[in-house]
C-alpha positions in Angstrom: -177.8 45.2 230.9 -175.0 47.3 230.4 -172.4 47.9 233.2 -171.2 51.5 234.2 -168.0 52.1 233.2 -165.4 53.4 235.6 -163.8 56.3 234.6 -162.4 58.4 237.5 -161.0 56.0 240.4 -159.1 58.5 242.6 -161.2 61.1 245.4 -163.6 63.7 243.9 -163.2 66.7 245.3 -166.5 69.0 246.3 -166.8 72.8 247.0 -168.7 74.0 250.1 -168.6 78.2 250.3 -170.0 80.5 252.9 -173.2 82.3 251.1 -171.9 86.2 250.9 -171.5 87.0 247.0 -167.4 87.7 247.7 -167.1 84.4 248.8 -169.3 82.7 246.3 -167.2 84.0 243.7 -164.0 83.1 245.5 -165.3 80.0 245.5 -165.8 79.7 241.8 -162.5 80.8 241.0 -160.9 78.4 243.4 -163.0 75.6 242.3 -161.5 76.4 238.3 -158.2 75.2 239.3 -159.5 71.9 240.4 -162.5 71.7 237.7 -159.7 72.2 234.9 -157.6 68.9 235.8 -160.8 66.3 237.0 -163.1 64.5 234.2 -166.2 65.1 236.1 -168.7 68.3 237.0 -167.4 69.8 240.4 -170.3 70.1 242.7 -170.7 73.6 244.5 -172.7 73.5 248.0 -173.6 76.8 250.0 -173.5 77.0 253.5 -173.4 73.3 254.4 -173.5 69.8 252.8 -174.9 66.1 254.0 -172.6 64.3 255.8 -173.1 61.2 253.5 -171.2 63.6 250.8 -168.6 64.9 252.7 -167.5 61.4 254.0 -167.1 60.7 250.9 -165.1 63.6 249.1 -161.8 66.0 249.5 -163.3 69.4 250.6 -162.8 72.9 249.0 -163.9 74.9 251.8 -164.0 78.7 251.3 -165.7 81.4 253.5 -165.5 82.8 257.3 -165.7 81.4 260.7 -169.4 82.5 260.8 -170.5 82.0 257.2 -169.2 78.3 257.0 -169.6 76.1 259.6 -166.8 74.0 258.5 -164.6 76.5 258.6 -166.1 77.5 261.7 -165.5 74.2 263.6 -161.8 74.1 262.6 -161.4 77.7 264.0 -163.4 76.5 267.2 -160.8 73.7 267.7 -157.8 76.0 267.0 -156.9 74.1 263.8 -157.1 76.6 261.5 -155.9 80.2 262.7 -156.9 83.3 260.5 -155.2 86.4 261.8 -157.0 89.3 263.0 -156.8 92.3 261.3 -159.9 92.9 258.1 -158.9 91.6 254.9 -156.5 88.4 256.8 -156.8 85.1 255.6 -155.2 81.5 256.3 -154.6 78.6 253.6 -154.6 75.2 255.5 -154.5 71.7 254.2 -156.4 69.8 257.3 -157.3 66.1 257.4 -160.6 65.8 256.8 -162.4 65.2 260.2 -165.3 62.9 258.2 -163.1 60.5 256.7 -159.3 60.5 257.3 -158.3 59.4 254.4 -159.9 62.3 252.2 -158.2 65.7 252.8 -159.5 69.3 252.9 -157.9 72.4 251.5 -159.6 75.9 253.5 -159.5 79.1 252.3 -160.6 80.9 255.2 -160.7 84.6 256.1 -161.6 87.4 258.6 -163.9 88.8 255.9 -165.5 88.3 252.6 -162.4 90.1 251.0 -160.2 88.2 252.9 -161.6 84.9 251.3 -161.1 86.7 248.2 -157.7 87.0 248.7 -156.8 83.2 250.3 -157.9 81.9 246.8 -155.5 84.4 244.6 -152.4 83.5 246.6 -153.1 79.8 246.9 -153.3 80.0 243.0 -150.2 82.6 242.8 -148.0 80.8 245.4 -149.7 77.2 246.0 -151.4 75.7 242.7 -148.9 77.5 240.2 -145.9 75.8 242.1 -147.2 72.8 242.8 -148.6 72.4 238.9 -144.9 73.0 237.9 -143.8 70.6 240.3 -146.0 67.4 239.2 -145.8 68.1 235.5 -143.5 70.6 233.9 -146.6 72.3 233.2 -150.1 73.2 233.8 -152.0 70.2 231.9 -155.8 71.4 231.9 -158.0 68.0 231.3 -161.7 69.4 231.5 -164.2 66.6 231.6 -161.6 64.2 229.3 -163.0 60.5 230.7 -159.3 58.7 231.0 -157.0 61.9 232.8 -153.3 61.5 232.0 -150.9 59.0 233.8 -148.6 60.9 235.1 -148.9 63.4 238.0 -151.9 65.7 237.8 -152.9 68.6 240.5 -155.8 67.5 242.6 -155.4 63.8 241.4 -152.8 63.3 243.6 -152.8 65.1 247.8 -152.6 68.8 247.8 -149.4 69.2 249.8 -149.5 71.0 253.2 -146.7 73.7 251.8 -149.2 75.3 250.5 -150.5 76.7 254.1 -150.0 80.5 254.3 -151.7 83.3 256.1 -151.4 87.1 255.3 -152.8 90.5 256.5 -152.7 93.7 254.1 -149.9 96.6 255.4 -152.1 98.9 253.3 -155.7 98.7 253.6 -157.2 100.5 250.9 -155.2 99.8 247.8 -156.2 100.4 244.2 -155.9 102.1 240.9 -156.3 105.7 239.8 -157.1 106.1 236.6 -159.7 108.7 233.7 -162.7 106.2 233.1 -162.9 106.7 229.8 -159.9 105.0 229.1 -161.0 101.6 230.9 -161.8 99.6 227.6 -163.6 96.7 229.1 -164.6 97.4 233.0 -165.1 93.8 233.7 -161.8 92.4 233.1 -160.0 95.6 234.6 -162.0 94.8 237.9 -161.3 90.9 237.5 -157.8 91.7 237.1 -157.5 93.9 240.3 -159.0 91.4 242.3 -157.0 89.0 241.2 -154.1 91.0 242.6 -155.8 91.7 245.7 -157.0 95.3 244.8 -159.5 96.7 246.7 -160.2 100.4 245.4 -160.9 101.9 241.8 -160.7 105.6 241.7 -161.7 106.8 238.8 -162.1 110.1 237.3 -164.4 111.8 234.8 -165.7 114.8 233.3 -169.5 113.6 233.2 -170.6 110.5 235.1 -170.6 107.2 232.9 -174.0 106.3 231.4 -173.5 102.3 233.1 -171.8 103.9 236.3 -174.4 101.6 238.6 -173.7 98.4 236.5 -169.6 99.4 237.0 -170.6 99.9 240.9 -172.0 96.4 241.1 -169.6 94.3 239.3 -167.0 96.0 241.4 -168.9 95.1 244.8 -169.4 91.5 243.9 -165.5 91.5 243.4 -164.9 93.2 246.8 -163.8 96.4 245.1 -164.8 100.1 246.4 -165.4 103.0 243.7 -164.6 106.3 244.4 -165.7 108.5 241.7 -163.4 111.5 241.2 -164.7 114.6 239.6 -163.2 118.3 239.6 -163.5 120.8 242.2 -162.4 123.5 239.7 -159.2 121.6 238.5 -158.5 121.9 235.2 -160.8 125.4 234.9 -159.7 128.9 235.2 -160.3 130.1 239.0 -159.8 132.9 241.5 -159.4 130.8 244.8 -159.5 133.7 246.8 -162.9 135.2 245.6 -165.6 134.2 248.4 -168.2 134.5 245.4 -166.3 132.2 243.1 -165.8 129.8 246.0 -169.9 129.6 246.7 -170.6 129.2 242.7 -168.2 126.2 243.1 -169.7 125.1 246.2 -173.1 124.6 244.6 -171.6 123.3 241.6 -170.3 120.5 243.3 -173.1 119.6 245.3 -175.6 119.4 242.4 -173.1 117.2 240.4 -172.5 114.9 243.8 -176.5 114.5 243.9 -177.2 114.5 240.1 -174.5 112.4 238.9 -172.7 110.2 241.6 -175.3 109.6 244.5 -177.6 108.0 242.4 -175.4 105.1 241.0 -174.1 104.3 244.8 -170.3 104.4 244.6 -168.0 104.3 248.0 -167.0 107.8 247.8 -166.0 110.9 245.8 -161.9 112.1 245.1 -161.5 115.5 243.9 -158.6 118.2 243.1 -158.3 121.9 243.0 -155.8 124.4 241.9 -153.2 122.7 243.4 -151.1 121.1 240.2 -148.6 123.5 239.6 -145.5 124.3 240.9 -146.1 127.7 242.2 -146.3 128.1 246.4 -148.8 131.4 246.1 -151.3 132.7 244.3 -151.0 136.6 244.6 -149.7 137.0 248.2 -151.7 133.5 249.8 -149.9 130.3 250.0 -151.3 127.4 247.9 -151.8 125.4 251.7 -153.9 128.3 253.1 -156.1 128.8 250.1 -156.3 125.2 249.6 -157.4 124.9 253.3 -160.1 127.5 253.1 -161.5 126.4 249.6 -161.6 122.5 250.8 -162.8 123.4 254.2 -166.2 125.4 252.6 -166.9 123.2 249.7 -166.6 119.7 251.4 -168.2 121.5 254.8 -171.1 121.7 252.6 -171.1 118.1 250.8 -170.6 116.7 254.2 -173.4 118.6 256.0 -175.8 117.0 253.6 -173.8 113.8 253.6 -172.6 113.1 256.4 -171.6 109.8 255.9 -169.7 110.1 252.3 -166.3 109.5 251.8 -164.2 112.2 250.5 -160.8 112.2 249.2 -158.9 115.1 248.6 -155.9 114.7 246.0 -153.1 117.1 246.5 -150.2 117.8 244.7 -146.9 118.2 246.8 -145.0 120.3 244.4 -147.5 123.1 245.5 -146.8 123.0 249.1 -143.8 121.7 249.7 -142.3 122.3 253.3 -145.4 124.7 254.2 -147.4 122.3 256.0 -148.8 123.6 258.8 -151.9 124.8 257.3 -153.2 121.5 256.5 -153.5 120.3 259.9 -156.7 123.0 259.5 -157.8 120.9 256.9 -161.1 119.5 257.8 -160.4 115.7 258.9 -163.2 113.8 257.4 -161.6 115.0 254.3 -159.0 112.5 253.3 -155.7 113.5 251.7 -154.2 111.8 248.5 -151.0 113.1 248.1 -149.6 113.1 244.8 -146.0 114.3 243.4 -144.5 114.2 246.5 -140.7 113.4 245.3 -139.3 110.7 242.9 -139.7 108.1 241.9 -142.3 106.1 242.6 -144.0 109.3 242.9 -142.6 110.5 239.6 -143.4 109.5 235.9 -139.7 108.5 235.3 -139.0 105.3 237.0 -135.4 105.6 237.2 -135.5 108.8 239.1 -134.0 107.3 242.3 -131.6 110.2 243.5 -133.7 111.1 246.5 -135.1 108.0 247.3 -134.3 108.7 251.6 -135.9 111.9 251.1 -139.0 110.8 249.2 -139.4 108.5 251.8 -139.2 110.6 255.0 -141.0 113.5 253.4 -143.7 110.4 252.7 -143.2 109.7 256.5 -144.1 113.5 257.5 -147.5 113.5 255.2 -148.8 110.5 256.6 -148.5 111.6 260.2 -149.4 115.4 259.5 -152.8 115.5 261.7 -152.0 113.5 264.3 -153.4 110.1 265.5 -156.8 110.5 263.4 -154.6 111.0 260.1 -156.4 110.1 257.0 -154.0 110.0 254.5 -153.4 108.2 251.1 -150.7 108.2 248.2 -151.0 108.3 244.2 -148.0 106.2 243.1 -146.6 106.7 239.3 -144.0 105.1 237.0 -146.7 103.4 235.1 -148.7 104.5 232.0 -150.2 107.7 231.6 -152.8 109.2 229.7 -151.5 111.1 226.2 -151.7 114.7 226.9 -150.7 115.6 223.5 -153.9 114.1 222.3 -156.3 114.3 225.3 -159.9 115.7 225.0 -162.1 115.9 227.4 -165.3 114.3 227.8 -167.9 116.7 225.9 -171.0 114.9 227.9 -171.9 111.1 229.6 -170.6 108.3 228.4 -170.8 104.5 228.3 -167.6 103.0 230.1 -165.3 100.1 229.3 -167.6 98.6 226.5 -164.9 98.6 223.9 -165.1 96.3 220.7 -162.5 93.4 221.7 -160.6 93.8 218.7 -159.6 97.0 219.5 -158.6 96.2 222.7 -156.1 93.2 221.3 -154.7 96.1 219.0 -154.3 98.7 221.7 -152.6 96.4 224.0 -150.2 95.1 220.8 -149.3 99.1 220.7 -148.3 100.1 224.3 -146.2 96.7 225.0 -143.1 98.1 224.6 -143.5 101.2 226.6 -144.7 98.3 229.5 -141.5 96.9 228.9 -139.5 99.7 229.5 -141.4 100.4 232.7 -141.2 96.9 233.7 -137.2 97.1 233.5 -137.3 100.4 235.8 -139.9 98.4 238.4 -137.6 95.2 238.7 -134.5 97.5 238.8 -136.2 99.9 241.8 -138.5 98.3 243.4 -136.7 99.1 246.7 -137.4 102.5 246.4 -141.2 101.7 246.3 -140.8 99.4 248.9 -139.4 101.8 251.0 -141.6 104.6 250.4 -144.8 102.2 251.6 -143.1 101.6 254.4 -142.3 104.7 255.5 -146.1 105.8 255.4 -147.4 102.3 257.0 -144.6 102.9 259.9 -146.4 106.2 260.1 -149.1 104.3 261.6 -152.2 106.8 260.0 -155.4 106.0 261.3 -156.2 104.9 257.4 -153.9 104.4 254.7 -155.0 104.4 250.8 -152.1 104.0 248.2 -153.2 104.3 244.5 -151.2 103.5 241.5 -151.7 105.3 239.0 -152.6 103.2 235.5 -154.0 105.2 232.8 -154.5 103.7 229.7 -152.4 100.9 230.2 -154.7 98.1 228.7 -154.6 96.7 232.5 -157.7 94.7 231.1 -156.0 92.8 228.4 -152.9 92.1 230.6 -151.8 92.4 234.2 -148.4 93.9 233.5 -145.5 93.6 235.8 -145.5 96.7 237.3 -148.9 97.1 238.7 -148.9 93.3 240.4 -145.6 94.3 241.8 -147.2 97.6 243.1 -149.9 95.7 244.6 -147.7 92.9 246.5 -145.5 95.9 247.5 -149.0 97.5 249.1 -149.4 93.4 250.5 -146.2 93.5 252.5 -143.7 96.2 252.0 -141.4 94.7 254.5 -140.5 91.8 252.0 -136.9 92.0 250.1 -137.5 93.5 247.0 -135.8 91.0 244.9 -137.6 87.9 246.4 -141.4 90.2 245.4 -140.1 90.2 242.2 -139.0 86.6 241.9 -142.2 85.1 242.9 -144.6 87.8 241.5 -142.9 87.3 237.9 -143.5 83.6 238.3 -147.1 83.9 238.8 -149.1 82.9 235.7 -151.5 86.3 235.8 -148.1 88.5 235.4 -147.0 89.3 231.9 -143.6 89.8 231.8 -142.2 91.5 228.9 -138.6 91.9 230.0 
């Protein structure tokens, strides 16, 4: 009889996760960090595990107090405290209650998204630093019978300095883009999730053929999808004509019910006739016309679909200081302001001559309609469409299924532009922090901020500017230099400058 050779003599790790799809995804992502360093197949248990196994292993716990009984017991005993706001998390290293010679690494969330964000921040700001400290570099060793003799993550105890808690300053954080320039929707969404972004606003001339599968993939990653389409943007229109407004009301409702309601998204976004430096059309201000147009059309849509989230993309360049009429806008409609000042509203990353004025205007917009304000902002200074070569879609299309070689070649082609943008974001991140702080400090009931990231090859590389924006949206009070240093060190962030 041949004796069995012992191939791994250190305490093994075991994963116990809650049952929700986002929790299970978070556990698989965190578990992958362990699996690359150990010579065994990592066990993962959903919901619970027998005590014999628990006694013999170090434990990676992922979930909420309600979904994972082991996390619930730590919370109940006061050993683990998760902040109260939605999407919050706590990362905590604890001795195992089943065996004092074993560890527990808890990735606990207030909700499912919080669990995922715990996994992401553990990787970016705990694991990466730990791996560098131990080895000088990360050393993947999947299923190797004889691990290297030097120190390797998860062969040594996890240090307690990875402990961390977090809550988002901006609850709804995302990316605004045209759909036809998403070339790999799964990678695009995956990269969003890696930076704790939870909203995709996707504009199209026609709904994608595979819109339902895009929505399903996004929801599995804790990301909402809001479909954007025109309520007269880009078309000749007479805003003061009641008959024309009635025609658009029928068209908007028909488009939603035929194209977007069946695919199960999380809301709609629209633009009208406000993308102009003019302040009037005829004798009437654009602000007054916009309120009349939106209240009529949105009212008809919400009458039939009262639970629908409706976002109005409004260009501040056509409104200026004439804000009073907008207080009459239907409170069920969220305003997403665009072009509200210099950087970060401008495409130019060096347009920082009016930072104080831009922040002050942002604060006014964020509190315009009082305590019930539902407001958002679209920030720029990143990749946008090439308008000289732009062509409107002529019919439905398949979103995000481009050839991988095409994606690789296109990413290489635009890298030079990203390098220039990165330099601007590194130098002027304080302007982004100040603008976002102004919106947060105004205290709207609901706050959304999205970065305009179009034709950016985000699915190929997680370029630094969107990563910086994501972290500012999480905490705009942090020192800008510290954000740049911390995010630049994360292995997910693609730095070119």
